[in-house]
LOPA-43894 format. One record per atom (N, C-alpha, C, O): residue in three letters; atom name; x, y, z. Coordinates in steps of 0.02 Angstrom, whole numbers, plus 50000, padded with zeros to 5 digits. Each point is the difference from the previous one (the first is absolute). Layout:
// residues N
code: ALA&site: CA&xx: X&yy: Y&zz: Z .
...
//
This chain:
// residues 69
code: MET&site: N&xx: 50042&yy: 49941&zz: 49997 .
code: MET&site: CA&xx: 49958&yy: 50059&zz: 50002 .
code: MET&site: C&xx: 50047&yy: 50063&zz: 49998 .
code: MET&site: O&xx: 49991&yy: 50045&zz: 49959 .
code: MET&site: N&xx: 50057&yy: 49955&zz: 50085 .
code: MET&site: CA&xx: 50045&yy: 50058&zz: 50005 .
code: MET&site: C&xx: 50037&yy: 50014&zz: 49936 .
code: MET&site: O&xx: 50008&yy: 50058&zz: 49980 .
code: LEU&site: N&xx: 50016&yy: 49888&zz: 49986 .
code: LEU&site: CA&xx: 50030&yy: 49997&zz: 49939 .
code: LEU&site: C&xx: 49964&yy: 50033&zz: 49940 .
code: LEU&site: O&xx: 50029&yy: 50030&zz: 49955 .
code: ARG&site: N&xx: 49902&yy: 49962&zz: 50050 .
code: ARG&site: CA&xx: 49951&yy: 50030&zz: 49950 .
code: ARG&site: C&xx: 49995&yy: 50075&zz: 50013 .
code: ARG&site: O&xx: 49988&yy: 50038&zz: 49953 .
code: MET&site: N&xx: 50019&yy: 49983&zz: 50107 .
code: MET&site: CA&xx: 49984&yy: 50071&zz: 50026 .
code: MET&site: C&xx: 50052&yy: 50037&zz: 49983 .
code: MET&site: O&xx: 49991&yy: 50060&zz: 49989 .
code: LEU&site: N&xx: 50071&yy: 49914&zz: 50006 .
code: LEU&site: CA&xx: 50069&yy: 50034&zz: 49991 .
code: LEU&site: C&xx: 49998&yy: 50045&zz: 49933 .
code: LEU&site: O&xx: 50010&yy: 50061&zz: 50002 .
code: PRO&site: N&xx: 49976&yy: 49903&zz: 49938 .
code: PRO&site: CA&xx: 49996&yy: 50033&zz: 49935 .
code: PRO&site: C&xx: 49947&yy: 50057&zz: 50001 .
code: PRO&site: O&xx: 50009&yy: 50054&zz: 49973 .
code: LEU&site: N&xx: 49935&yy: 49927&zz: 50062 .
code: LEU&site: CA&xx: 49943&yy: 50051&zz: 49999 .
code: LEU&site: C&xx: 50029&yy: 50065&zz: 50038 .
code: LEU&site: O&xx: 49992&yy: 50056&zz: 49975 .
code: LEU&site: N&xx: 50038&yy: 49936&zz: 50078 .
code: LEU&site: CA&xx: 50023&yy: 50052&zz: 50038 .
code: LEU&site: C&xx: 50053&yy: 50040&zz: 49966 .
code: LEU&site: O&xx: 50009&yy: 50060&zz: 50012 .
code: ALA&site: N&xx: 50027&yy: 49905&zz: 49945 .
code: ALA&site: CA&xx: 50056&yy: 50039&zz: 49960 .
code: ALA&site: C&xx: 49963&yy: 50035&zz: 49950 .
code: ALA&site: O&xx: 50016&yy: 50059&zz: 49990 .
code: LEU&site: N&xx: 49940&yy: 49917&zz: 49977 .
code: LEU&site: CA&xx: 49960&yy: 50032&zz: 49950 .
code: LEU&site: C&xx: 49965&yy: 50062&zz: 50027 .
code: LEU&site: O&xx: 49999&yy: 50051&zz: 49965 .
code: LEU&site: N&xx: 49975&yy: 49949&zz: 50090 .
code: LEU&site: CA&xx: 49969&yy: 50054&zz: 50036 .
code: LEU&site: C&xx: 50046&yy: 50058&zz: 50007 .
code: LEU&site: O&xx: 49982&yy: 50056&zz: 49984 .
code: PHE&site: N&xx: 50077&yy: 49930&zz: 50041 .
code: PHE&site: CA&xx: 50053&yy: 50054&zz: 50015 .
code: PHE&site: C&xx: 50036&yy: 50021&zz: 49939 .
code: PHE&site: O&xx: 50024&yy: 50057&zz: 49999 .
code: LEU&site: N&xx: 49983&yy: 49903&zz: 49951 .
code: LEU&site: CA&xx: 50047&yy: 50028&zz: 49942 .
code: LEU&site: C&xx: 49974&yy: 50065&zz: 49972 .
code: LEU&site: O&xx: 50039&yy: 50048&zz: 49995 .
code: PRO&site: N&xx: 49892&yy: 49960&zz: 49984 .
code: PRO&site: CA&xx: 49979&yy: 50062&zz: 49967 .
code: PRO&site: C&xx: 50013&yy: 50059&zz: 50050 .
code: PRO&site: O&xx: 50018&yy: 50054&zz: 49977 .
code: GLY&site: N&xx: 49976&yy: 49937&zz: 50082 .
code: GLY&site: CA&xx: 50000&yy: 50058&zz: 50052 .
code: GLY&site: C&xx: 50064&yy: 50001&zz: 50036 .
code: GLY&site: O&xx: 50004&yy: 50028&zz: 50054 .
code: CYS&site: N&xx: 50044&yy: 49944&zz: 49922 .
code: CYS&site: CA&xx: 50065&yy: 49996&zz: 50036 .
code: CYS&site: C&xx: 50022&yy: 50072&zz: 50028 .
code: CYS&site: O&xx: 50016&yy: 50010&zz: 50058 .
code: GLU&site: N&xx: 49982&yy: 50039&zz: 49890 .
code: GLU&site: CA&xx: 50018&yy: 50067&zz: 50016 .
code: GLU&site: C&xx: 49966&yy: 50031&zz: 50056 .
code: GLU&site: O&xx: 50027&yy: 50031&zz: 50046 .
code: THR&site: N&xx: 49903&yy: 49955&zz: 49944 .
code: THR&site: CA&xx: 49958&yy: 50036&zz: 50051 .
code: THR&site: C&xx: 50002&yy: 49963&zz: 50069 .
code: THR&site: O&xx: 49991&yy: 50030&zz: 50053 .
code: PHE&site: N&xx: 50021&yy: 49908&zz: 49943 .
code: PHE&site: CA&xx: 50005&yy: 49963&zz: 50058 .
code: PHE&site: C&xx: 50063&yy: 50015&zz: 50036 .
code: PHE&site: O&xx: 49998&yy: 50009&zz: 50061 .
code: ASN&site: N&xx: 50061&yy: 49996&zz: 49905 .
code: ASN&site: CA&xx: 50063&yy: 50022&zz: 50031 .
code: ASN&site: C&xx: 49991&yy: 50065&zz: 50027 .
code: ASN&site: O&xx: 50019&yy: 50009&zz: 50058 .
code: ASP&site: N&xx: 49950&yy: 50042&zz: 49906 .
code: ASP&site: CA&xx: 49990&yy: 50067&zz: 50028 .
code: ASP&site: C&xx: 49962&yy: 50002&zz: 50066 .
code: ASP&site: O&xx: 50020&yy: 50034&zz: 50047 .
code: ALA&site: N&xx: 49927&yy: 49928&zz: 49954 .
code: ALA&site: CA&xx: 49962&yy: 49996&zz: 50059 .
code: ALA&site: C&xx: 50037&yy: 49970&zz: 50054 .
code: ALA&site: O&xx: 49994&yy: 50022&zz: 50057 .
code: MET&site: N&xx: 50047&yy: 49925&zz: 49929 .
code: MET&site: CA&xx: 50047&yy: 49973&zz: 50055 .
code: MET&site: C&xx: 50042&yy: 50049&zz: 50029 .
code: MET&site: O&xx: 50009&yy: 50006&zz: 50061 .
code: ILE&site: N&xx: 50022&yy: 50033&zz: 49889 .
code: ILE&site: CA&xx: 50051&yy: 50046&zz: 50026 .
code: ILE&site: C&xx: 49971&yy: 50054&zz: 50045 .
code: ILE&site: O&xx: 50029&yy: 50021&zz: 50050 .
code: ARG&site: N&xx: 49908&yy: 50002&zz: 49927 .
code: ARG&site: CA&xx: 49962&yy: 50055&zz: 50033 .
code: ARG&site: C&xx: 49992&yy: 49972&zz: 50072 .
code: ARG&site: O&xx: 50018&yy: 50032&zz: 50050 .
code: TYR&site: N&xx: 49955&yy: 49908&zz: 49952 .
code: TYR&site: CA&xx: 49988&yy: 49973&zz: 50063 .
code: TYR&site: C&xx: 50059&yy: 49989&zz: 50044 .
code: TYR&site: O&xx: 49996&yy: 50016&zz: 50059 .
code: MET&site: N&xx: 50054&yy: 49959&zz: 49920 .
code: MET&site: CA&xx: 50064&yy: 49994&zz: 50035 .
code: MET&site: C&xx: 50031&yy: 50061&zz: 50026 .
code: MET&site: O&xx: 50032&yy: 50001&zz: 50053 .
code: LEU&site: N&xx: 49956&yy: 50054&zz: 49907 .
code: LEU&site: CA&xx: 50027&yy: 50069&zz: 50022 .
code: LEU&site: C&xx: 49955&yy: 50030&zz: 50059 .
code: LEU&site: O&xx: 50022&yy: 50036&zz: 50044 .
code: LYS&site: N&xx: 49915&yy: 49946&zz: 49951 .
code: LYS&site: CA&xx: 49953&yy: 50026&zz: 50050 .
code: LYS&site: C&xx: 50007&yy: 49968&zz: 50060 .
code: LYS&site: O&xx: 49994&yy: 50032&zz: 50052 .
code: GLU&site: N&xx: 50020&yy: 49902&zz: 49948 .
code: GLU&site: CA&xx: 50008&yy: 49953&zz: 50065 .
code: GLU&site: C&xx: 50058&yy: 50028&zz: 50038 .
code: GLU&site: O&xx: 50055&yy: 50002&zz: 49972 .
code: PRO&site: N&xx: 49937&yy: 50019&zz: 50092 .
code: PRO&site: CA&xx: 50051&yy: 50032&zz: 50033 .
code: PRO&site: C&xx: 50068&yy: 49961&zz: 50014 .
code: PRO&site: O&xx: 50054&yy: 50028&zz: 49995 .
code: GLY&site: N&xx: 49940&yy: 49910&zz: 50020 .
code: GLY&site: CA&xx: 50064&yy: 49957&zz: 50005 .
code: GLY&site: C&xx: 50034&yy: 49993&zz: 49944 .
code: GLY&site: O&xx: 50060&yy: 50013&zz: 49999 .
code: LEU&site: N&xx: 49902&yy: 49964&zz: 49938 .
code: LEU&site: CA&xx: 50035&yy: 49989&zz: 49944 .
code: LEU&site: C&xx: 50035&yy: 50069&zz: 49971 .
code: LEU&site: O&xx: 50059&yy: 50003&zz: 49983 .
code: SER&site: N&xx: 49898&yy: 50050&zz: 50015 .
code: SER&site: CA&xx: 50028&yy: 50065&zz: 49972 .
code: SER&site: C&xx: 50065&yy: 50018&zz: 50028 .
code: SER&site: O&xx: 50045&yy: 50021&zz: 49963 .
code: GLY&site: N&xx: 49963&yy: 49970&zz: 50106 .
code: GLY&site: CA&xx: 50057&yy: 50014&zz: 50038 .
code: GLY&site: C&xx: 50057&yy: 49955&zz: 49978 .
code: GLY&site: O&xx: 50057&yy: 50023&zz: 49997 .
code: ARG&site: N&xx: 49929&yy: 49914&zz: 49989 .
code: ARG&site: CA&xx: 50051&yy: 49955&zz: 49972 .
code: ARG&site: C&xx: 50024&yy: 50019&zz: 49936 .
code: ARG&site: O&xx: 50060&yy: 50004&zz: 49990 .
code: PHE&site: N&xx: 49896&yy: 50009&zz: 49963 .
code: PHE&site: CA&xx: 50016&yy: 50025&zz: 49940 .
code: PHE&site: C&xx: 50038&yy: 50062&zz: 49994 .
code: PHE&site: O&xx: 50042&yy: 50007&zz: 49956 .
code: SER&site: N&xx: 49942&yy: 50041&zz: 50088 .
code: SER&site: CA&xx: 50035&yy: 50061&zz: 50004 .
code: SER&site: C&xx: 50072&yy: 49989&zz: 50027 .
code: SER&site: O&xx: 50046&yy: 50036&zz: 49981 .
code: ASP&site: N&xx: 49960&yy: 49910&zz: 50067 .
code: ASP&site: CA&xx: 50071&yy: 49981&zz: 50027 .
code: ASP&site: C&xx: 50039&yy: 49974&zz: 49941 .
code: ASP&site: O&xx: 50056&yy: 50020&zz: 49987 .
code: GLN&site: N&xx: 49908&yy: 49931&zz: 49975 .
code: GLN&site: CA&xx: 50039&yy: 49968&zz: 49947 .
code: GLN&site: C&xx: 50029&yy: 50047&zz: 49951 .
code: GLN&site: O&xx: 50058&yy: 49992&zz: 49980 .
code: ILE&site: N&xx: 49904&yy: 50059&zz: 49999 .
code: ILE&site: CA&xx: 50007&yy: 50056&zz: 49950 .
code: ILE&site: C&xx: 50057&yy: 50035&zz: 50027 .
code: ILE&site: O&xx: 50050&yy: 50011&zz: 49966 .
code: ARG&site: N&xx: 49941&yy: 50009&zz: 50099 .
code: ARG&site: CA&xx: 50055&yy: 50047&zz: 50032 .
code: ARG&site: C&xx: 50063&yy: 49968&zz: 50005 .
code: ARG&site: O&xx: 50052&yy: 50033&zz: 49993 .
code: ASN&site: N&xx: 49950&yy: 49897&zz: 50022 .
code: ASN&site: CA&xx: 50061&yy: 49966&zz: 50004 .
code: ASN&site: C&xx: 50033&yy: 49986&zz: 49933 .
code: ASN&site: O&xx: 50061&yy: 50002&zz: 49991 .
code: GLY&site: N&xx: 49894&yy: 49985&zz: 49962 .
code: GLY&site: CA&xx: 50029&yy: 49992&zz: 49927 .
code: GLY&site: C&xx: 50037&yy: 50066&zz: 49975 .
code: GLY&site: O&xx: 50054&yy: 49997&zz: 49970 .
code: LEU&site: N&xx: 49914&yy: 50062&zz: 50044 .
code: LEU&site: CA&xx: 50026&yy: 50060&zz: 49981 .
code: LEU&site: C&xx: 50069&yy: 50013&zz: 50027 .
code: LEU&site: O&xx: 50046&yy: 50024&zz: 49966 .
code: ARG&site: N&xx: 49958&yy: 49956&zz: 50107 .
code: ARG&site: CA&xx: 50060&yy: 50009&zz: 50031 .
code: ARG&site: C&xx: 50055&yy: 49963&zz: 49968 .
code: ARG&site: O&xx: 50054&yy: 50025&zz: 49986 .
code: LYS&site: N&xx: 49929&yy: 49912&zz: 50002 .
code: LYS&site: CA&xx: 50053&yy: 49954&zz: 49976 .
code: LYS&site: C&xx: 50015&yy: 50023&zz: 49927 .
code: LYS&site: O&xx: 50059&yy: 49995&zz: 49983 .
code: TRP&site: N&xx: 49899&yy: 50030&zz: 49974 .
code: TRP&site: CA&xx: 50010&yy: 50029&zz: 49936 .
code: TRP&site: C&xx: 50048&yy: 50066&zz: 50010 .
code: TRP&site: O&xx: 50048&yy: 50009&zz: 49963 .
code: GLU&site: N&xx: 49939&yy: 50027&zz: 50082 .
code: GLU&site: CA&xx: 50047&yy: 50059&zz: 50015 .
code: GLU&site: C&xx: 50066&yy: 49989&zz: 50017 .
code: GLU&site: O&xx: 50045&yy: 50038&zz: 49983 .
code: LYS&site: N&xx: 49964&yy: 49905&zz: 50056 .
code: LYS&site: CA&xx: 50064&yy: 49983&zz: 50027 .
code: LYS&site: C&xx: 50054&yy: 49968&zz: 49940 .
code: LYS&site: O&xx: 50061&yy: 49999&zz: 50004 .
code: THR&site: N&xx: 49901&yy: 49980&zz: 49946 .
code: THR&site: CA&xx: 50042&yy: 49956&zz: 49952 .
code: THR&site: C&xx: 50045&yy: 50058&zz: 49959 .
code: THR&site: O&xx: 49981&yy: 50057&zz: 49988 .
code: PRO&site: N&xx: 50079&yy: 49917&zz: 49996 .
code: PRO&site: CA&xx: 50048&yy: 50042&zz: 49965 .
code: PRO&site: C&xx: 49976&yy: 50020&zz: 49928 .
code: PRO&site: O&xx: 49971&yy: 49959&zz: 49964 .
code: PRO&site: N&xx: 50044&yy: 50103&zz: 50018 .
code: PRO&site: CA&xx: 49985&yy: 50011&zz: 49925 .
code: PRO&site: C&xx: 50039&yy: 49958&zz: 49961 .
code: PRO&site: O&xx: 50054&yy: 49978&zz: 50019 .
code: ALA&site: N&xx: 49917&yy: 50008&zz: 49919 .
code: ALA&site: CA&xx: 50030&yy: 49951&zz: 49948 .
code: ALA&site: C&xx: 50055&yy: 50038&zz: 49975 .
code: ALA&site: O&xx: 50002&yy: 50062&zz: 49994 .
code: ALA&site: N&xx: 50048&yy: 49891&zz: 49989 .
code: ALA&site: CA&xx: 50062&yy: 50027&zz: 49972 .
code: ALA&site: C&xx: 49994&yy: 50005&zz: 49927 .
code: ALA&site: O&xx: 49987&yy: 49952&zz: 49964 .
code: LEU&site: N&xx: 50023&yy: 50110&zz: 50014 .
code: LEU&site: CA&xx: 49994&yy: 50017&zz: 49934 .
code: LEU&site: C&xx: 50064&yy: 50002&zz: 49965 .
code: LEU&site: O&xx: 50049&yy: 50025&zz: 50029 .
code: PRO&site: N&xx: 49958&yy: 49949&zz: 49902 .
code: PRO&site: CA&xx: 50068&yy: 50004&zz: 49969 .
code: PRO&site: C&xx: 50024&yy: 50066&zz: 49991 .
code: PRO&site: O&xx: 49962&yy: 50049&zz: 49995 .
code: ASN&site: N&xx: 50107&yy: 49956&zz: 50004 .
code: ASN&site: CA&xx: 50032&yy: 50064&zz: 49995 .
code: ASN&site: C&xx: 50002&yy: 50026&zz: 49930 .
code: ASN&site: O&xx: 50011&yy: 50060&zz: 49990 .
code: GLU&site: N&xx: 49979&yy: 49896&zz: 49959 .
code: GLU&site: CA&xx: 50005&yy: 50028&zz: 49933 .
code: GLU&site: C&xx: 49920&yy: 49993&zz: 49965 .
code: GLU&site: O&xx: 49955&yy: 49966&zz: 50023 .
code: ALA&site: N&xx: 50043&yy: 50070&zz: 49926 .
code: ALA&site: CA&xx: 49941&yy: 49996&zz: 49966 .
code: ALA&site: C&xx: 49987&yy: 49934&zz: 49959 .
code: ALA&site: O&xx: 50051&yy: 49970&zz: 49984 .
code: PRO&site: N&xx: 49894&yy: 50006&zz: 49998 .
code: PRO&site: CA&xx: 49995&yy: 49945&zz: 49954 .
code: PRO&site: C&xx: 50017&yy: 50013&zz: 49932 .
code: PRO&site: O&xx: 49991&yy: 50055&zz: 49974 .
code: PRO&site: N&xx: 50036&yy: 49890&zz: 49992 .
code: PRO&site: CA&xx: 50015&yy: 50014&zz: 49927 .
code: PRO&site: C&xx: 49942&yy: 50031&zz: 49966 .
code: PRO&site: O&xx: 49942&yy: 49990&zz: 50018 .
code: PRO&site: N&xx: 50077&yy: 50053&zz: 49926 .
code: PRO&site: CA&xx: 49940&yy: 50027&zz: 49962 .
code: PRO&site: C&xx: 49955&yy: 49957&zz: 49968 .
code: PRO&site: O&xx: 49942&yy: 50019&zz: 49987 .
code: PHE&site: N&xx: 50082&yy: 49920&zz: 49997 .
code: PHE&site: CA&xx: 49961&yy: 49954&zz: 49961 .
code: PHE&site: C&xx: 49941&yy: 49974&zz: 50043 .
code: PHE&site: O&xx: 49947&yy: 49980&zz: 49975 .
code: LEU&site: N&xx: 50065&yy: 50022&zz: 50090 .
code: LEU&site: CA&xx: 49949&yy: 49973&zz: 50048 .
code: LEU&site: C&xx: 49935&yy: 50049&zz: 50004 .
code: LEU&site: O&xx: 49944&yy: 49982&zz: 50018 .
code: ASP&site: N&xx: 50075&yy: 50088&zz: 49962 .
code: ASP&site: CA&xx: 49950&yy: 50045&zz: 50000 .
code: ASP&site: C&xx: 49954&yy: 50007&zz: 49930 .
code: ASP&site: O&xx: 50011&yy: 50044&zz: 49958 .
code: GLN&site: N&xx: 49946&yy: 49914&zz: 50038 .
code: GLN&site: CA&xx: 49960&yy: 50001&zz: 49936 .
code: GLN&site: C&xx: 49939&yy: 50037&zz: 50001 .
code: GLN&site: O&xx: 49965&yy: 50001&zz: 49949 .
code: GLY&site: N&xx: 50016&yy: 50030&zz: 50104 .
code: GLY&site: CA&xx: 49943&yy: 50043&zz: 50011 .
code: GLY&site: C&xx: 49945&yy: 49957&zz: 50022 .
code: GLY&site: O&xx: 49945&yy: 50025&zz: 50012 .
//
């Protein structure tokens, strides 16, 4: 019985995946515990990103044949 319900459930969510995802994100951000955790994850990710050293760039320009527009 459960195996027959799984494809039906998938078909119900496929057309409205974007709407369903938007609704879930809105719900998670309104939920006090979850929104705090999301904010913490975003803040920690931003701090990690800011701590990474800048990318090393080459000292010389690339050859002109690489610049094809």
